[in-house]
Structure formats: C-alpha cells, structure tokens
C-alpha distance (Angstrom), angle and dihedral (degrees) to the residues before:
residue distance angle dihedral
X1 . . .
X2 3.79 . .
X3 3.78 89.9 .
X4 3.78 91.1 55.4
X5 3.82 92.4 50.1
X6 3.81 106.7 41.9
X7 3.81 93.6 164.3
X8 3.79 89.1 60.8
X9 3.76 89.8 56.1
X10 3.83 90.7 52.0
X11 3.79 92.3 53.1
X12 3.80 91.9 50.5
X13 3.78 92.9 50.2
X14 3.82 91.7 45.7
X15 3.80 91.1 53.6
X16 3.75 90.5 50.7
X17 3.81 94.1 47.1
X18 3.85 93.9 38.3
X19 3.79 89.3 -124.0
X20 3.81 116.8 141.8
X21 3.77 113.3 -114.6
X22 3.82 125.2 -129.7
X23 3.79 89.7 -105.2
X24 3.78 91.6 57.4
X25 3.81 89.7 50.2
X26 3.78 90.0 53.7
X27 3.80 91.8 49.9
X28 3.80 92.5 49.6
X29 3.81 92.3 47.3
X30 3.78 92.0 51.1
X31 3.81 91.5 47.7
X32 3.80 94.3 51.1
X33 3.81 102.6 39.1
X34 3.80 103.9 29.5
X35 3.77 122.5 65.0
X36 3.76 112.8 -122.2
X37 3.80 114.1 -141.3
X38 3.74 113.4 -122.0
X39 3.72 128.3 -137.8
X40 3.82 92.6 -100.4
X41 3.84 95.2 43.3
X42 3.79 102.5 84.6
X43 3.83 97.5 162.2
X44 3.76 122.3 87.3
X45 3.88 109.6 -133.0
X46 3.81 95.6 -122.8
X47 3.80 90.1 53.3
X48 3.77 99.2 35.9
X49 3.82 116.5 131.8
X50 3.81 117.7 -94.7
X51 3.75 121.1 -107.2
X52 3.77 120.6 -104.0
X53 3.81 111.1 -88.9
X54 3.74 116.6 -106.0
X55 3.78 111.9 -103.4
X56 3.80 114.3 -150.7
X57 3.72 117.8 -130.5
X58 3.74 116.5 -101.5
X59 3.78 116.9 -112.8
X60 3.74 110.1 -148.6
X61 3.79 108.1 179.7
X62 3.80 99.1 17.2
X63 3.81 93.5 50.4
X64 3.80 92.3 51.7
X65 3.79 91.0 50.7
X66 3.81 92.0 50.5
X67 3.81 91.7 49.6
X68 3.79 91.0 49.1
X69 3.81 91.6 50.2
X70 3.82 91.1 49.5
X71 3.80 91.3 51.3
X72 3.80 90.9 49.7
X73 3.81 91.2 50.5
X74 3.81 90.9 50.8
X75 3.79 91.5 49.5
X76 3.80 90.8 49.1
X77 3.82 90.5 50.0
X78 3.80 91.2 50.2
X79 3.79 91.6 47.9
X80 3.83 90.6 53.8
X81 3.77 103.5 106.2
X82 3.79 129.1 167.5
X83 3.78 125.5 -149.6
X84 3.79 110.2 -131.0
X85 3.80 116.6 -161.6
X86 3.78 97.6 -165.9
X87 3.82 108.3 141.0
X88 3.82 98.4 -129.3
X89 3.79 141.4 61.0
X90 3.80 116.1 -91.8
X91 3.81 115.6 -115.6
X92 3.75 134.9 162.7
X93 3.82 91.8 -120.9
X94 3.78 123.8 17.8
X95 3.80 100.5 -176.3
X96 3.84 99.5 41.0
X97 3.81 100.5 47.6
X98 3.77 130.5 71.5
X99 3.82 113.4 -145.3
X100 3.81 90.6 -159.6
X101 3.83 92.6 65.7
X102 3.79 112.8 76.6
X103 3.82 119.7 -153.9
X104 3.79 120.5 -119.9
X105 3.82 95.7 -146.1
X106 3.81 142.7 1.4
X107 3.79 130.0 -125.7
X108 3.80 92.0 -149.5
X109 3.81 132.1 28.8
X110 3.83 110.5 -83.7
X111 3.81 90.9 -139.6
X112 3.81 90.9 75.7
X113 3.79 107.2 84.0
X114 3.84 117.0 -153.6
X115 3.81 88.1 -141.8
X116 3.80 91.4 66.9
X117 3.79 132.0 -104.3
X118 3.78 114.9 -53.8
X119 3.82 94.7 -5.4
X120 3.78 98.7 109.4
X121 3.78 133.2 54.3
X122 3.82 90.1 -145.0
X123 3.78 129.5 78.2
X124 3.79 118.6 -117.7
X125 3.81 111.4 -130.6
X126 3.81 97.7 -171.3
X127 3.80 95.2 -93.5
X128 3.82 105.0 35.2
X129 3.79 146.6 3.1
X130 3.83 103.3 -126.1
X131 3.76 122.0 -149.8
X132 3.81 113.4 -104.0
X133 3.80 98.9 -149.9
X134 3.81 127.0 53.0
X135 3.80 118.4 -99.1
X136 3.80 123.1 -117.7
X137 3.80 100.4 -141.8
X138 3.80 94.1 -171.9
X139 3.79 92.4 55.6
X140 3.82 91.4 47.1
X141 3.81 92.0 51.0
X142 3.80 91.2 47.2
X143 3.82 92.6 51.2
X144 3.80 90.4 48.7
X145 3.82 92.3 51.5
X146 3.80 90.2 48.5
X147 3.82 92.5 53.1
X148 3.81 94.5 45.0
X149 3.79 93.2 47.8
X150 3.77 120.7 -177.9
X151 3.81 115.8 -3.7
X152 3.79 117.5 -99.7
X153 3.76 119.5 -98.1
X154 3.80 121.8 -123.8
X155 3.80 92.4 -101.1
X156 3.81 92.9 49.6
X157 3.81 91.4 47.3
X158 3.82 92.2 49.3
X159 3.81 91.2 49.1
X160 3.80 91.4 48.5
X161 3.80 92.9 47.9
X162 3.80 93.1 48.3
X163 3.78 90.3 51.3
X164 3.81 99.4 49.7
X165 3.82 109.1 22.6
X166 3.82 98.8 79.9
X167 3.80 125.3 98.1
X168 3.81 93.6 -117.0
X169 3.81 91.9 61.0
X170 3.80 110.7 132.3
X171 3.81 93.0 -155.4
X172 3.80 97.4 72.5
X173 3.80 134.5 132.1
X174 3.80 121.9 -166.3
X175 3.79 115.2 -137.9
X176 3.79 110.1 -157.2
X177 3.78 139.1 170.1
X178 3.82 92.0 -47.6
X179 3.79 91.6 64.1
X180 3.80 118.5 -157.3
X181 3.81 100.0 -1.4
X182 3.78 127.9 -170.7
X183 3.81 96.6 -112.9
X184 3.80 89.7 50.9
X185 3.80 88.3 71.3
X186 3.80 90.3 62.5
X187 3.81 90.0 49.2
X188 3.80 90.7 51.7
X189 3.81 93.3 52.8
X190 3.81 90.5 45.2
X191 3.81 90.2 56.7
X192 3.79 91.3 44.9
X193 3.81 89.9 62.2
X194 3.81 90.5 74.2
X195 3.81 104.0 17.4
X196 3.77 131.9 48.1
X197 3.81 93.2 -144.0
X198 3.80 138.1 21.8
X199 3.78 133.3 -151.9
X200 3.82 116.6 -125.5
X201 3.79 119.3 -163.1
X202 3.81 113.2 -161.2
X203 3.80 122.4 -156.3
X204 3.78 136.4 166.5
X205 3.80 130.9 15.1
X206 3.86 97.1 -12.1
X207 3.82 90.4 66.0
X208 3.81 89.4 72.6
X209 3.81 88.2 76.5
X210 3.80 110.3 27.7
X211 3.81 91.7 165.7
X212 3.78 89.1 63.2
X213 3.82 91.3 50.2
X214 3.80 93.0 50.1
X215 3.80 93.6 48.0
X216 3.81 93.0 51.3
X217 3.80 92.4 46.5
X218 3.79 91.4 52.8
X219 3.79 93.9 42.5
X220 3.81 98.7 46.8
X221 3.81 101.0 35.7
X222 3.81 99.9 34.7
X223 3.81 93.4 -131.1
X224 3.79 132.5 118.5
X225 3.81 129.9 -115.6
X226 3.81 104.6 -128.6
X227 3.82 98.4 170.5
X228 3.80 133.8 31.5
X229 3.79 125.8 174.5
X230 3.82 118.5 166.0
X231 3.84 99.6 -59.4
X232 3.82 100.0 -12.6
X233 3.81 120.5 98.2
X234 3.80 133.6 -178.4
X235 3.79 114.4 -152.7
X236 3.81 115.1 -159.9
X237 3.82 119.5 -154.7
X238 3.85 98.7 -152.0
X239 3.78 137.5 -107.7
X240 3.81 96.7 -88.8
X241 3.80 98.2 41.1
X242 3.82 112.1 140.5
X243 3.83 116.2 -167.0
X244 3.81 91.2 -157.2
X245 3.80 93.5 58.4
X246 3.80 97.7 38.0
X247 3.81 118.7 129.4
X248 3.79 117.2 -87.7
X249 3.80 112.6 -119.2
X250 3.83 117.9 -161.6
X251 3.80 113.4 -134.4
X252 3.78 123.8 -128.5
X253 3.79 109.9 -125.5
X254 3.80 94.5 -152.8
X255 3.77 140.0 5.0
X256 3.83 110.2 -95.0
X257 3.77 116.4 -130.2
X258 3.78 114.2 -103.0
X259 3.81 112.5 -105.6
X260 3.80 124.1 -124.7
X261 3.79 114.6 -95.7
X262 3.82 129.9 -167.8
X263 3.77 118.3 -75.5
X264 3.80 113.0 -77.6
X265 3.82 100.5 -155.0
X266 3.78 119.7 49.4
X267 3.79 122.6 -146.0
X268 3.79 89.3 -123.8
X269 3.80 118.2 29.7
X270 3.78 118.5 -128.1
X271 3.79 110.4 -93.0
X272 3.82 95.0 18.5
X273 3.77 136.2 86.5
X274 3.78 124.3 -124.4
X275 3.81 93.0 -98.8
X276 3.81 92.4 47.4
X277 3.81 91.4 49.2
X278 3.79 90.8 50.3
X279 3.82 91.1 48.6
X280 3.82 91.0 50.2
X281 3.79 91.1 51.5
X282 3.80 93.0 50.1
X283 3.79 90.4 46.5
X284 3.80 91.0 52.5
X285 3.81 93.6 48.0
X286 3.80 91.1 51.9
X287 3.82 94.5 44.9
X288 3.84 119.8 96.0
X289 3.82 113.8 -100.2
X290 3.76 116.2 -96.8
X291 3.82 91.7 -146.1
X292 3.78 139.4 -17.9
X293 3.80 117.7 -121.7
X294 3.80 122.7 -153.4
X295 3.77 127.4 -149.0
X296 3.82 112.8 -85.3
X297 3.78 89.9 -1.5
X298 3.80 132.3 145.6
X299 3.81 112.2 -88.7
X300 3.80 99.3 176.4
X301 3.82 96.5 127.4
X302 3.83 98.9 37.5
X303 3.82 94.5 95.5
X304 3.82 92.5 53.6
X305 3.82 91.1 47.4
X306 3.80 92.3 52.6
X307 3.81 92.5 47.3
X308 3.80 91.0 50.4
X309 3.80 91.8 47.6
X310 3.81 92.6 51.6
X311 3.80 89.8 61.1
X312 3.81 89.5 71.9
X313 3.81 105.1 14.5
X314 3.77 130.9 59.6
X315 3.81 97.7 -158.2
X316 3.81 127.7 34.0
X317 3.80 129.5 -165.8
X318 3.82 124.5 -153.9
X319 3.80 117.9 -161.2
X320 3.83 107.0 -139.6
X321 3.81 99.7 169.5
X322 3.83 112.4 166.2
X323 3.80 90.7 6.4
X324 3.80 95.2 106.8
X325 3.79 134.4 -117.1
X326 3.81 95.8 -97.7
X327 3.81 93.0 49.8
X328 3.81 90.4 48.1
X329 3.79 90.2 57.4
X330 3.79 91.5 46.6
X331 3.80 90.0 52.2
X332 3.80 90.9 48.7
X333 3.82 92.3 51.5
X334 3.81 93.0 50.2
X335 3.81 93.3 46.6
X336 3.80 90.1 48.7
X337 3.80 89.9 59.1
X338 3.80 100.0 35.2
X339 3.83 104.3 42.6
X340 3.17 92.5 22.1
X341 3.80 109.9 -125.5
X342 3.81 142.9 131.9
X343 3.83 119.9 -103.2
X344 3.80 106.5 -144.5
X345 3.81 102.9 172.1
X346 3.82 142.7 22.8
X347 3.79 109.1 -174.2
X348 3.82 132.5 151.6
X349 3.82 90.3 -11.4
X350 3.80 90.9 -54.4
X351 3.82 121.7 127.8
X352 3.82 118.0 -151.1
X353 3.81 114.4 -164.1
X354 3.79 126.6 -170.2
X355 3.78 119.8 -158.9
X356 3.82 93.5 -144.2
X357 3.76 130.1 -133.4
X358 3.80 117.5 -24.3
X359 3.78 91.8 -121.5
X360 3.79 91.5 53.6
X361 3.81 91.6 47.9
X362 3.80 92.0 51.4
X363 3.79 91.9 47.8
X364 3.81 91.9 49.8
X365 3.82 91.1 46.9
X366 3.75 93.1 50.5
C-alpha cells in the first residue's frame, strides 16, 4: 500500500523529521502570493466591474473665452488673402482644357474653391479663377525678355543639354494625362532654385500635341524650351532668373472634379443620314486597326498616321485597349481638332474616326 502511495510515505517521514513537505510549501506559497477571496468579495478580479470614467470639470467662463478666441483665429485665417499678379487665369490644366467651350453642368458646387477658403483674391467659377484686372501684354513680354537675358550660344546649349537630358537626371518632372497643370508651375520654380534647367518627360494624351505643351510651358512659367526630342523637353529658366523675386504661385489643395461638357458623338453625323452613319460605324468596327495605343504611352506620330490613312481610307479605327474610357474621349477630341476628322463612335475602347465629306476635307486642307 505504501508503494502505491509514495506521497503518503513522504508526509509520514516529514512529520517524523519535522521537515515541511512539498504540499505544505505549495500551500504557503499560495497563501502568500495569491490573494484569497473573502466572504464579502464576490467578484473575481479578472471579471470585476470597471470603475466609473473620470468626468472633467466644466469650465464656464474660461471655456467660452477659448472658443471665442478659436473662432476669431479661424476668421482671421479665412480673411488672409494674397494678391497674385500672374498674367493669366488660374485653371487646373492649361494644355488640356479649352476656355472657349463652356460646360453644361458641374459635378461639384462651383462655390468651393480648390485653393481654399479666403486664400485667393479671385473668384472660382467652377473651371477657372479669372484675373480681375486687365493684363498689360507689353509689360509681361518685357519682363520675360529681361529674365531670359541674351540667348544661349551653341556651346552653352550643348553643355546644358548634355547635363540634363539623360534618364538619371534628378531635376525631372513627369507630365501625365493632366498636361500642364497649375501645381506644376510651383514645382518648376522649386527646381529652378537649385538648377538652371529641368527635364520634363511627357506621357499620355498631351503628347498628341507637343507644340501646345511647349507653348503653355513657356507662357505660364516664363522659361524657354532649349531642347525637344520626341517626348523629352528641357526648360531653361534664363540668365537673370532670381529665385528670391520669382512669382508666387498659389497651390491647389485638391483636384477639382471635371465638369460635364456637351456630348462629343452625335447620333447622326453631320452630312450623313442615320443609315449611312450606322454603316460607317459597322465598317470602322470591322476594319483592321490603324495602330494600337497603350496606356500613358507616347502618341507623337498618331496625328500623322491618321492623316496619311485618310488619303486612302474613309474610316479609321484606333485600338485603345486598356487605355481607359476617359482617355479615349480625350484622344478623340484632340484628333478631331488636329487632323481634322469626325469621331463617330467610342465603343469597347475602340475609336472610329470618319474623315468627313471630300469637299470639307479639301477646304480644310487648303
């Protein structure tokens, strides 16, 4: 029996030798280091109810004064306006919008200015912030000539191009689907603080009309394009450029939503009947694509390809898979004005272009 219960034998020997047994050690340890619940304590500590949250004391007079001071500071911040003397109307994109075309509706209220409340001395109309005072074009041209100084020599231009034209240039700005945007002007002047020229890499829809991009860059920034190769531009700041006296450009705090413009494609094309328009669309969908455009690609030679194709073909199809619906419409608008032609269908990221009547084509060519 003692062999079966060895712990009993230990307790007997410990009583005889007055040595505390392991069980007594365990009882003492539990008594000293573990709290024993009393008769009145009916809650277990892990599940005890939480204490009442501390309620801060209410400040009657002091709190009202603090609120009043905060309101005054906000009003002062909203009343802080800066007068900007830039000689052009502020827009989100200068190269990708046409001021002559008025929108028919807005996707956000025009009263909310993307420059922030009370930060601009101009009123936001939903698409632009027009200048309030008339512009003296002679004075603007004179100031631009003074900043540019004497034109660069061939050696200076070659040295500048060799320094900034490579892909590893740290002074580079990427120009994407938005074209020449308003905040890009601030980036250009920030680079011009430490470099006399910057490299601009153009991608996407704006590359269809690189002349338009160059003209807006020169007009809005005041610099000069000294190098142009396919979609790469070098923008020179000028000999007499002073970063401390550069124009102040307000920054847009968010991108305004694009307004709604009139419908681009008509149900019946001008000069055709409904059946003829339908036949032209089916003919374009079944025709082989003239070229395939990639997303954010380089479209420098697309206009020349379409013009050459219209010499032998009446309808042209452009494959714009993965380009996006909005970019397809932008491409169609630019080709309509540059070729010129008539877009008659946008379907499944395919653009169908019609060259128009022969008489109209000859008149436009002449």
